[in-house]
mmCIF file of the N, C-alpha and C atoms, coordinates in Angstrom:
data_MODEL
# 
_entry.id   MODEL 
# 
loop_
_atom_site.group_PDB 
_atom_site.id 
_atom_site.type_symbol 
_atom_site.label_atom_id 
_atom_site.label_alt_id 
_atom_site.label_comp_id 
_atom_site.label_asym_id 
_atom_site.label_entity_id 
_atom_site.label_seq_id 
_atom_site.pdbx_PDB_ins_code 
_atom_site.Cartn_x 
_atom_site.Cartn_y 
_atom_site.Cartn_z 
_atom_site.occupancy 
_atom_site.B_iso_or_equiv 
_atom_site.pdbx_formal_charge 
_atom_site.auth_seq_id 
_atom_site.auth_comp_id 
_atom_site.auth_asym_id 
_atom_site.auth_atom_id 
_atom_site.pdbx_PDB_model_num 
ATOM 1   N N  . UNK A 1 1  ? 161.917 141.360 115.388 1.00 0.00 ? 1  UNK A N  1 
ATOM 2   C CA . UNK A 1 1  ? 161.001 140.368 117.139 1.00 0.00 ? 1  UNK A CA 1 
ATOM 3   C C  . UNK A 1 1  ? 160.969 138.792 116.286 1.00 0.00 ? 1  UNK A C  1 
ATOM 4   N N  . UNK A 1 2  ? 160.278 137.908 117.486 1.00 0.00 ? 2  UNK A N  1 
ATOM 5   C CA . UNK A 1 2  ? 160.264 136.734 117.101 1.00 0.00 ? 2  UNK A CA 1 
ATOM 6   C C  . UNK A 1 2  ? 159.375 136.258 116.540 1.00 0.00 ? 2  UNK A C  1 
ATOM 7   N N  . UNK A 1 3  ? 159.272 135.426 115.945 1.00 0.00 ? 3  UNK A N  1 
ATOM 8   C CA . UNK A 1 3  ? 157.842 134.567 115.427 1.00 0.00 ? 3  UNK A CA 1 
ATOM 9   C C  . UNK A 1 3  ? 157.454 133.963 116.689 1.00 0.00 ? 3  UNK A C  1 
ATOM 10  N N  . UNK A 1 4  ? 156.230 134.025 116.169 1.00 0.00 ? 4  UNK A N  1 
ATOM 11  C CA . UNK A 1 4  ? 155.517 132.562 117.244 1.00 0.00 ? 4  UNK A CA 1 
ATOM 12  C C  . UNK A 1 4  ? 155.679 131.638 117.546 1.00 0.00 ? 4  UNK A C  1 
ATOM 13  N N  . UNK A 1 5  ? 156.286 130.814 116.697 1.00 0.00 ? 5  UNK A N  1 
ATOM 14  C CA . UNK A 1 5  ? 156.786 129.780 117.132 1.00 0.00 ? 5  UNK A CA 1 
ATOM 15  C C  . UNK A 1 5  ? 158.145 129.297 118.191 1.00 0.00 ? 5  UNK A C  1 
ATOM 16  N N  . UNK A 1 6  ? 159.408 130.424 118.399 1.00 0.00 ? 6  UNK A N  1 
ATOM 17  C CA . UNK A 1 6  ? 160.070 130.937 118.717 1.00 0.00 ? 6  UNK A CA 1 
ATOM 18  C C  . UNK A 1 6  ? 160.349 131.192 120.003 1.00 0.00 ? 6  UNK A C  1 
ATOM 19  N N  . UNK A 1 7  ? 159.172 131.823 120.278 1.00 0.00 ? 7  UNK A N  1 
ATOM 20  C CA . UNK A 1 7  ? 158.400 132.720 120.706 1.00 0.00 ? 7  UNK A CA 1 
ATOM 21  C C  . UNK A 1 7  ? 157.870 131.801 122.542 1.00 0.00 ? 7  UNK A C  1 
ATOM 22  N N  . UNK A 1 8  ? 156.700 131.184 121.499 1.00 0.00 ? 8  UNK A N  1 
ATOM 23  C CA . UNK A 1 8  ? 156.460 129.611 122.305 1.00 0.00 ? 8  UNK A CA 1 
ATOM 24  C C  . UNK A 1 8  ? 157.382 128.846 122.787 1.00 0.00 ? 8  UNK A C  1 
ATOM 25  N N  . UNK A 1 9  ? 158.091 127.848 122.233 1.00 0.00 ? 9  UNK A N  1 
ATOM 26  C CA . UNK A 1 9  ? 159.251 127.443 122.324 1.00 0.00 ? 9  UNK A CA 1 
ATOM 27  C C  . UNK A 1 9  ? 159.978 127.839 123.363 1.00 0.00 ? 9  UNK A C  1 
ATOM 28  N N  . UNK A 1 10 ? 160.570 129.244 123.049 1.00 0.00 ? 10 UNK A N  1 
ATOM 29  C CA . UNK A 1 10 ? 161.273 129.643 124.640 1.00 0.00 ? 10 UNK A CA 1 
ATOM 30  C C  . UNK A 1 10 ? 160.559 129.862 126.125 1.00 0.00 ? 10 UNK A C  1 
ATOM 31  N N  . UNK A 1 11 ? 158.655 130.065 125.937 1.00 0.00 ? 11 UNK A N  1 
ATOM 32  C CA . UNK A 1 11 ? 158.142 130.506 126.721 1.00 0.00 ? 11 UNK A CA 1 
ATOM 33  C C  . UNK A 1 11 ? 157.922 129.176 128.145 1.00 0.00 ? 11 UNK A C  1 
ATOM 34  N N  . UNK A 1 12 ? 157.788 127.435 126.608 1.00 0.00 ? 12 UNK A N  1 
ATOM 35  C CA . UNK A 1 12 ? 157.494 126.459 127.214 1.00 0.00 ? 12 UNK A CA 1 
ATOM 36  C C  . UNK A 1 12 ? 159.031 126.099 128.126 1.00 0.00 ? 12 UNK A C  1 
ATOM 37  N N  . UNK A 1 13 ? 159.875 126.104 127.014 1.00 0.00 ? 13 UNK A N  1 
ATOM 38  C CA . UNK A 1 13 ? 161.432 126.129 127.859 1.00 0.00 ? 13 UNK A CA 1 
ATOM 39  C C  . UNK A 1 13 ? 160.962 126.938 129.581 1.00 0.00 ? 13 UNK A C  1 
ATOM 40  N N  . UNK A 1 14 ? 160.854 128.103 129.859 1.00 0.00 ? 14 UNK A N  1 
ATOM 41  C CA . UNK A 1 14 ? 161.138 129.001 130.678 1.00 0.00 ? 14 UNK A CA 1 
ATOM 42  C C  . UNK A 1 14 ? 160.521 127.803 131.831 1.00 0.00 ? 14 UNK A C  1 
ATOM 43  N N  . UNK A 1 15 ? 158.876 127.986 131.029 1.00 0.00 ? 15 UNK A N  1 
ATOM 44  C CA . UNK A 1 15 ? 157.549 126.776 132.410 1.00 0.00 ? 15 UNK A CA 1 
ATOM 45  C C  . UNK A 1 15 ? 158.534 125.484 132.627 1.00 0.00 ? 15 UNK A C  1 
ATOM 46  N N  . UNK A 1 16 ? 158.746 124.815 131.912 1.00 0.00 ? 16 UNK A N  1 
ATOM 47  C CA . UNK A 1 16 ? 159.445 123.503 131.982 1.00 0.00 ? 16 UNK A CA 1 
ATOM 48  C C  . UNK A 1 16 ? 161.058 123.771 133.517 1.00 0.00 ? 16 UNK A C  1 
ATOM 49  N N  . UNK A 1 17 ? 161.639 124.802 132.802 1.00 0.00 ? 17 UNK A N  1 
ATOM 50  C CA . UNK A 1 17 ? 162.840 124.711 134.051 1.00 0.00 ? 17 UNK A CA 1 
ATOM 51  C C  . UNK A 1 17 ? 161.880 125.725 135.731 1.00 0.00 ? 17 UNK A C  1 
ATOM 52  N N  . UNK A 1 18 ? 160.888 126.195 134.909 1.00 0.00 ? 18 UNK A N  1 
ATOM 53  C CA . UNK A 1 18 ? 159.740 126.766 136.281 1.00 0.00 ? 18 UNK A CA 1 
ATOM 54  C C  . UNK A 1 18 ? 160.035 125.473 137.541 1.00 0.00 ? 18 UNK A C  1 
ATOM 55  N N  . UNK A 1 19 ? 159.205 124.615 136.379 1.00 0.00 ? 19 UNK A N  1 
ATOM 56  C CA . UNK A 1 19 ? 158.844 123.530 137.199 1.00 0.00 ? 19 UNK A CA 1 
ATOM 57  C C  . UNK A 1 19 ? 160.078 122.436 137.600 1.00 0.00 ? 19 UNK A C  1 
ATOM 58  N N  . UNK A 1 20 ? 161.255 123.050 137.494 1.00 0.00 ? 20 UNK A N  1 
ATOM 59  C CA . UNK A 1 20 ? 162.256 121.810 137.647 1.00 0.00 ? 20 UNK A CA 1 
ATOM 60  C C  . UNK A 1 20 ? 162.827 122.563 139.136 1.00 0.00 ? 20 UNK A C  1 
ATOM 61  N N  . UNK A 1 21 ? 162.904 123.712 139.187 1.00 0.00 ? 21 UNK A N  1 
ATOM 62  C CA . UNK A 1 21 ? 163.601 124.659 140.062 1.00 0.00 ? 21 UNK A CA 1 
ATOM 63  C C  . UNK A 1 21 ? 162.371 124.733 141.477 1.00 0.00 ? 21 UNK A C  1 
ATOM 64  N N  . UNK A 1 22 ? 161.126 124.692 140.405 1.00 0.00 ? 22 UNK A N  1 
ATOM 65  C CA . UNK A 1 22 ? 160.245 124.528 142.238 1.00 0.00 ? 22 UNK A CA 1 
ATOM 66  C C  . UNK A 1 22 ? 160.402 123.160 142.446 1.00 0.00 ? 22 UNK A C  1 
ATOM 67  N N  . UNK A 1 23 ? 160.396 121.631 141.772 1.00 0.00 ? 23 UNK A N  1 
ATOM 68  C CA . UNK A 1 23 ? 160.865 120.627 142.280 1.00 0.00 ? 23 UNK A CA 1 
ATOM 69  C C  . UNK A 1 23 ? 161.527 120.624 143.226 1.00 0.00 ? 23 UNK A C  1 
ATOM 70  N N  . UNK A 1 24 ? 163.085 121.116 142.932 1.00 0.00 ? 24 UNK A N  1 
ATOM 71  C CA . UNK A 1 24 ? 164.520 120.695 143.550 1.00 0.00 ? 24 UNK A CA 1 
ATOM 72  C C  . UNK A 1 24 ? 164.196 121.650 144.584 1.00 0.00 ? 24 UNK A C  1 
ATOM 73  N N  . UNK A 1 25 ? 163.511 122.905 144.950 1.00 0.00 ? 25 UNK A N  1 
ATOM 74  C CA . UNK A 1 25 ? 163.471 123.646 145.673 1.00 0.00 ? 25 UNK A CA 1 
ATOM 75  C C  . UNK A 1 25 ? 162.643 123.310 147.232 1.00 0.00 ? 25 UNK A C  1 
ATOM 76  N N  . UNK A 1 26 ? 161.177 122.397 146.125 1.00 0.00 ? 26 UNK A N  1 
ATOM 77  C CA . UNK A 1 26 ? 160.644 121.093 147.681 1.00 0.00 ? 26 UNK A CA 1 
ATOM 78  C C  . UNK A 1 26 ? 160.848 120.805 148.427 1.00 0.00 ? 26 UNK A C  1 
ATOM 79  N N  . UNK A 1 27 ? 162.488 120.221 147.617 1.00 0.00 ? 27 UNK A N  1 
ATOM 80  C CA . UNK A 1 27 ? 163.324 118.902 148.031 1.00 0.00 ? 27 UNK A CA 1 
ATOM 81  C C  . UNK A 1 27 ? 164.573 118.948 148.830 1.00 0.00 ? 27 UNK A C  1 
ATOM 82  N N  . UNK A 1 28 ? 164.417 120.228 149.067 1.00 0.00 ? 28 UNK A N  1 
ATOM 83  C CA . UNK A 1 28 ? 165.254 121.052 150.335 1.00 0.00 ? 28 UNK A CA 1 
ATOM 84  C C  . UNK A 1 28 ? 164.233 120.831 151.695 1.00 0.00 ? 28 UNK A C  1 
ATOM 85  N N  . UNK A 1 29 ? 165.260 120.438 153.009 1.00 0.00 ? 29 UNK A N  1 
ATOM 86  C CA . UNK A 1 29 ? 165.006 120.127 153.615 1.00 0.00 ? 29 UNK A CA 1 
ATOM 87  C C  . UNK A 1 29 ? 164.294 121.100 154.381 1.00 0.00 ? 29 UNK A C  1 
ATOM 88  N N  . UNK A 1 30 ? 162.791 121.462 155.074 1.00 0.00 ? 30 UNK A N  1 
ATOM 89  C CA . UNK A 1 30 ? 162.303 122.602 155.223 1.00 0.00 ? 30 UNK A CA 1 
ATOM 90  C C  . UNK A 1 30 ? 162.805 123.256 156.797 1.00 0.00 ? 30 UNK A C  1 
ATOM 91  N N  . UNK A 1 31 ? 163.378 121.959 157.829 1.00 0.00 ? 31 UNK A N  1 
ATOM 92  C CA . UNK A 1 31 ? 164.249 122.366 159.006 1.00 0.00 ? 31 UNK A CA 1 
ATOM 93  C C  . UNK A 1 31 ? 165.438 122.772 158.706 1.00 0.00 ? 31 UNK A C  1 
ATOM 94  N N  . UNK A 1 32 ? 165.907 121.955 158.734 1.00 0.00 ? 32 UNK A N  1 
ATOM 95  C CA . UNK A 1 32 ? 167.448 122.299 158.038 1.00 0.00 ? 32 UNK A CA 1 
ATOM 96  C C  . UNK A 1 32 ? 167.737 123.348 157.981 1.00 0.00 ? 32 UNK A C  1 
ATOM 97  N N  . UNK A 1 33 ? 168.801 124.637 158.393 1.00 0.00 ? 33 UNK A N  1 
ATOM 98  C CA . UNK A 1 33 ? 169.505 125.847 158.570 1.00 0.00 ? 33 UNK A CA 1 
ATOM 99  C C  . UNK A 1 33 ? 170.765 125.590 158.371 1.00 0.00 ? 33 UNK A C  1 
ATOM 100 N N  . UNK A 1 34 ? 171.394 125.036 158.010 1.00 0.00 ? 34 UNK A N  1 
ATOM 101 C CA . UNK A 1 34 ? 172.376 124.935 157.330 1.00 0.00 ? 34 UNK A CA 1 
ATOM 102 C C  . UNK A 1 34 ? 172.861 125.854 156.642 1.00 0.00 ? 34 UNK A C  1 
ATOM 103 N N  . UNK A 1 35 ? 174.093 126.528 156.423 1.00 0.00 ? 35 UNK A N  1 
ATOM 104 C CA . UNK A 1 35 ? 174.912 127.370 155.610 1.00 0.00 ? 35 UNK A CA 1 
ATOM 105 C C  . UNK A 1 35 ? 174.169 127.080 153.857 1.00 0.00 ? 35 UNK A C  1 
ATOM 106 N N  . UNK A 1 36 ? 175.100 125.800 154.145 1.00 0.00 ? 36 UNK A N  1 
ATOM 107 C CA . UNK A 1 36 ? 174.382 125.375 152.517 1.00 0.00 ? 36 UNK A CA 1 
ATOM 108 C C  . UNK A 1 36 ? 173.162 125.145 151.787 1.00 0.00 ? 36 UNK A C  1 
ATOM 109 N N  . UNK A 1 37 ? 172.642 124.981 152.914 1.00 0.00 ? 37 UNK A N  1 
ATOM 110 C CA . UNK A 1 37 ? 171.047 124.829 152.577 1.00 0.00 ? 37 UNK A CA 1 
ATOM 111 C C  . UNK A 1 37 ? 170.621 125.830 152.439 1.00 0.00 ? 37 UNK A C  1 
ATOM 112 N N  . UNK A 1 38 ? 170.612 127.168 153.359 1.00 0.00 ? 38 UNK A N  1 
ATOM 113 C CA . UNK A 1 38 ? 169.966 128.590 153.376 1.00 0.00 ? 38 UNK A CA 1 
ATOM 114 C C  . UNK A 1 38 ? 170.822 128.886 151.386 1.00 0.00 ? 38 UNK A C  1 
ATOM 115 N N  . UNK A 1 39 ? 172.229 128.470 151.529 1.00 0.00 ? 39 UNK A N  1 
ATOM 116 C CA . UNK A 1 39 ? 172.704 129.659 149.677 1.00 0.00 ? 39 UNK A CA 1 
ATOM 117 C C  . UNK A 1 39 ? 172.175 128.701 149.081 1.00 0.00 ? 39 UNK A C  1 
ATOM 118 N N  . UNK A 1 40 ? 171.601 127.462 148.888 1.00 0.00 ? 40 UNK A N  1 
ATOM 119 C CA . UNK A 1 40 ? 171.218 126.615 147.832 1.00 0.00 ? 40 UNK A CA 1 
ATOM 120 C C  . UNK A 1 40 ? 169.132 127.437 147.599 1.00 0.00 ? 40 UNK A C  1 
ATOM 121 N N  . UNK A 1 41 ? 168.870 127.327 148.889 1.00 0.00 ? 41 UNK A N  1 
ATOM 122 C CA . UNK A 1 41 ? 167.543 127.586 148.944 1.00 0.00 ? 41 UNK A CA 1 
ATOM 123 C C  . UNK A 1 41 ? 167.400 129.526 148.015 1.00 0.00 ? 41 UNK A C  1 
ATOM 124 N N  . UNK A 1 42 ? 168.367 130.068 148.877 1.00 0.00 ? 42 UNK A N  1 
ATOM 125 C CA . UNK A 1 42 ? 168.657 131.693 148.135 1.00 0.00 ? 42 UNK A CA 1 
ATOM 126 C C  . UNK A 1 42 ? 168.870 131.158 146.341 1.00 0.00 ? 42 UNK A C  1 
ATOM 127 N N  . UNK A 1 43 ? 169.866 130.815 146.418 1.00 0.00 ? 43 UNK A N  1 
ATOM 128 C CA . UNK A 1 43 ? 170.199 130.208 144.895 1.00 0.00 ? 43 UNK A CA 1 
ATOM 129 C C  . UNK A 1 43 ? 168.883 130.011 144.272 1.00 0.00 ? 43 UNK A C  1 
ATOM 130 N N  . UNK A 1 44 ? 168.229 129.247 144.875 1.00 0.00 ? 44 UNK A N  1 
ATOM 131 C CA . UNK A 1 44 ? 166.943 128.624 143.674 1.00 0.00 ? 44 UNK A CA 1 
ATOM 132 C C  . UNK A 1 44 ? 165.691 129.738 143.627 1.00 0.00 ? 44 UNK A C  1 
ATOM 133 N N  . UNK A 1 45 ? 165.849 129.883 145.012 1.00 0.00 ? 45 UNK A N  1 
ATOM 134 C CA . UNK A 1 45 ? 164.582 131.598 144.788 1.00 0.00 ? 45 UNK A CA 1 
ATOM 135 C C  . UNK A 1 45 ? 165.071 132.922 144.092 1.00 0.00 ? 45 UNK A C  1 
ATOM 136 N N  . UNK A 1 46 ? 165.835 132.822 143.760 1.00 0.00 ? 46 UNK A N  1 
ATOM 137 C CA . UNK A 1 46 ? 167.012 134.294 142.895 1.00 0.00 ? 46 UNK A CA 1 
ATOM 138 C C  . UNK A 1 46 ? 166.377 133.237 141.678 1.00 0.00 ? 46 UNK A C  1 
ATOM 139 N N  . UNK A 1 47 ? 166.605 132.155 141.391 1.00 0.00 ? 47 UNK A N  1 
ATOM 140 C CA . UNK A 1 47 ? 166.859 131.595 139.495 1.00 0.00 ? 47 UNK A CA 1 
ATOM 141 C C  . UNK A 1 47 ? 164.856 131.380 139.431 1.00 0.00 ? 47 UNK A C  1 
ATOM 142 N N  . UNK A 1 48 ? 164.402 131.227 140.471 1.00 0.00 ? 48 UNK A N  1 
ATOM 143 C CA . UNK A 1 48 ? 162.654 131.547 139.910 1.00 0.00 ? 48 UNK A CA 1 
ATOM 144 C C  . UNK A 1 48 ? 162.017 132.917 139.996 1.00 0.00 ? 48 UNK A C  1 
ATOM 145 N N  . UNK A 1 49 ? 162.697 133.858 140.644 1.00 0.00 ? 49 UNK A N  1 
ATOM 146 C CA . UNK A 1 49 ? 162.167 134.802 140.125 1.00 0.00 ? 49 UNK A CA 1 
ATOM 147 C C  . UNK A 1 49 ? 162.928 135.542 138.319 1.00 0.00 ? 49 UNK A C  1 
ATOM 148 N N  . UNK A 1 50 ? 163.852 135.014 138.747 1.00 0.00 ? 50 UNK A N  1 
ATOM 149 C CA . UNK A 1 50 ? 164.534 135.457 137.046 1.00 0.00 ? 50 UNK A CA 1 
ATOM 150 C C  . UNK A 1 50 ? 163.576 134.719 136.253 1.00 0.00 ? 50 UNK A C  1 
ATOM 151 N N  . UNK A 1 51 ? 162.936 133.365 136.225 1.00 0.00 ? 51 UNK A N  1 
ATOM 152 C CA . UNK A 1 51 ? 162.321 132.902 135.084 1.00 0.00 ? 51 UNK A CA 1 
ATOM 153 C C  . UNK A 1 51 ? 161.281 134.052 135.644 1.00 0.00 ? 51 UNK A C  1 
ATOM 154 N N  . UNK A 1 52 ? 160.131 133.826 136.439 1.00 0.00 ? 52 UNK A N  1 
ATOM 155 C CA . UNK A 1 52 ? 159.193 134.492 136.419 1.00 0.00 ? 52 UNK A CA 1 
ATOM 156 C C  . UNK A 1 52 ? 159.275 135.894 135.162 1.00 0.00 ? 52 UNK A C  1 
ATOM 157 N N  . UNK A 1 53 ? 160.634 136.470 135.547 1.00 0.00 ? 53 UNK A N  1 
ATOM 158 C CA . UNK A 1 53 ? 160.347 137.530 134.707 1.00 0.00 ? 53 UNK A CA 1 
ATOM 159 C C  . UNK A 1 53 ? 160.851 137.169 133.408 1.00 0.00 ? 53 UNK A C  1 
ATOM 160 N N  . UNK A 1 54 ? 161.452 136.501 132.980 1.00 0.00 ? 54 UNK A N  1 
ATOM 161 C CA . UNK A 1 54 ? 161.481 135.361 131.434 1.00 0.00 ? 54 UNK A CA 1 
ATOM 162 C C  . UNK A 1 54 ? 159.747 135.013 130.762 1.00 0.00 ? 54 UNK A C  1 
ATOM 163 N N  . UNK A 1 55 ? 159.081 134.566 131.862 1.00 0.00 ? 55 UNK A N  1 
ATOM 164 C CA . UNK A 1 55 ? 157.880 134.346 131.314 1.00 0.00 ? 55 UNK A CA 1 
ATOM 165 C C  . UNK A 1 55 ? 156.686 135.566 131.282 1.00 0.00 ? 55 UNK A C  1 
ATOM 166 N N  . UNK A 1 56 ? 156.986 136.500 131.973 1.00 0.00 ? 56 UNK A N  1 
ATOM 167 C CA . UNK A 1 56 ? 156.421 137.969 131.738 1.00 0.00 ? 56 UNK A CA 1 
ATOM 168 C C  . UNK A 1 56 ? 156.709 138.537 130.459 1.00 0.00 ? 56 UNK A C  1 
ATOM 169 N N  . UNK A 1 57 ? 158.327 138.665 130.497 1.00 0.00 ? 57 UNK A N  1 
ATOM 170 C CA . UNK A 1 57 ? 158.590 138.911 128.876 1.00 0.00 ? 57 UNK A CA 1 
ATOM 171 C C  . UNK A 1 57 ? 158.166 137.935 127.627 1.00 0.00 ? 57 UNK A C  1 
ATOM 172 N N  . UNK A 1 58 ? 157.736 136.606 127.517 1.00 0.00 ? 58 UNK A N  1 
ATOM 173 C CA . UNK A 1 58 ? 157.756 135.917 126.522 1.00 0.00 ? 58 UNK A CA 1 
ATOM 174 C C  . UNK A 1 58 ? 156.058 135.345 126.469 1.00 0.00 ? 58 UNK A C  1 
ATOM 175 N N  . UNK A 1 59 ? 155.831 136.423 127.396 1.00 0.00 ? 59 UNK A N  1 
ATOM 176 C CA . UNK A 1 59 ? 153.887 136.113 127.691 1.00 0.00 ? 59 UNK A CA 1 
ATOM 177 C C  . UNK A 1 59 ? 152.941 136.790 126.610 1.00 0.00 ? 59 UNK A C  1 
ATOM 178 N N  . UNK A 1 60 ? 154.021 138.272 126.502 1.00 0.00 ? 60 UNK A N  1 
ATOM 179 C CA . UNK A 1 60 ? 152.480 139.512 125.409 1.00 0.00 ? 60 UNK A CA 1 
ATOM 180 C C  . UNK A 1 60 ? 153.144 138.824 123.917 1.00 0.00 ? 60 UNK A C  1 
ATOM 181 N N  . UNK A 1 61 ? 152.173 138.916 123.247 1.00 0.00 ? 61 UNK A N  1 
ATOM 182 C CA . UNK A 1 61 ? 152.335 138.967 121.715 1.00 0.00 ? 61 UNK A CA 1 
ATOM 183 C C  . UNK A 1 61 ? 153.619 139.074 120.814 1.00 0.00 ? 61 UNK A C  1 
ATOM 184 N N  . UNK A 1 62 ? 153.955 139.798 121.315 1.00 0.00 ? 62 UNK A N  1 
ATOM 185 C CA . UNK A 1 62 ? 154.606 140.715 120.655 1.00 0.00 ? 62 UNK A CA 1 
ATOM 186 C C  . UNK A 1 62 ? 156.109 140.787 121.177 1.00 0.00 ? 62 UNK A C  1 
ATOM 187 N N  . UNK A 1 63 ? 157.040 139.916 120.935 1.00 0.00 ? 63 UNK A N  1 
ATOM 188 C CA . UNK A 1 63 ? 158.416 140.007 121.272 1.00 0.00 ? 63 UNK A CA 1 
ATOM 189 C C  . UNK A 1 63 ? 159.401 140.845 120.405 1.00 0.00 ? 63 UNK A C  1 
ATOM 190 N N  . UNK A 1 64 ? 159.865 141.600 121.023 1.00 0.00 ? 64 UNK A N  1 
ATOM 191 C CA . UNK A 1 64 ? 161.164 142.627 119.755 1.00 0.00 ? 64 UNK A CA 1 
ATOM 192 C C  . UNK A 1 64 ? 162.864 141.851 120.661 1.00 0.00 ? 64 UNK A C  1 
ATOM 193 N N  . UNK A 1 65 ? 163.921 141.672 119.497 1.00 0.00 ? 65 UNK A N  1 
ATOM 194 C CA . UNK A 1 65 ? 165.645 141.100 120.296 1.00 0.00 ? 65 UNK A CA 1 
ATOM 195 C C  . UNK A 1 65 ? 165.905 142.421 119.535 1.00 0.00 ? 65 UNK A C  1 
ATOM 196 N N  . UNK A 1 66 ? 166.697 142.885 121.026 1.00 0.00 ? 66 UNK A N  1 
ATOM 197 C CA . UNK A 1 66 ? 167.896 143.570 120.125 1.00 0.00 ? 66 UNK A CA 1 
ATOM 198 C C  . UNK A 1 66 ? 169.035 142.543 118.638 1.00 0.00 ? 66 UNK A C  1 
ATOM 199 N N  . UNK A 1 67 ? 169.053 143.660 118.287 1.00 0.00 ? 67 UNK A N  1 
ATOM 200 C CA . UNK A 1 67 ? 170.153 142.911 116.782 1.00 0.00 ? 67 UNK A CA 1 
ATOM 201 C C  . UNK A 1 67 ? 171.568 142.234 116.927 1.00 0.00 ? 67 UNK A C  1 
ATOM 202 N N  . UNK A 1 68 ? 171.704 142.960 117.988 1.00 0.00 ? 68 UNK A N  1 
ATOM 203 C CA . UNK A 1 68 ? 173.065 142.987 118.811 1.00 0.00 ? 68 UNK A CA 1 
ATOM 204 C C  . UNK A 1 68 ? 173.569 141.263 119.281 1.00 0.00 ? 68 UNK A C  1 
ATOM 205 N N  . UNK A 1 69 ? 172.337 140.722 119.537 1.00 0.00 ? 69 UNK A N  1 
ATOM 206 C CA . UNK A 1 69 ? 172.602 139.829 120.648 1.00 0.00 ? 69 UNK A CA 1 
ATOM 207 C C  . UNK A 1 69 ? 172.498 138.212 119.427 1.00 0.00 ? 69 UNK A C  1 
# 
């Protein structure tokens, strides 16, 4: 189980990364439909979904971590 401090630090790191990814996503051109822009937007949106899952996992009071990690 993670300590409260470790859980809070990871949660803060995920929230900061979410802010950064959102910022990069907002900087992409809105009307540009080039293949590179579409790919980059897709990558950022996928990462954002992964971050949201992590935030939801670390938002609970107790987080258990497997010993093998």
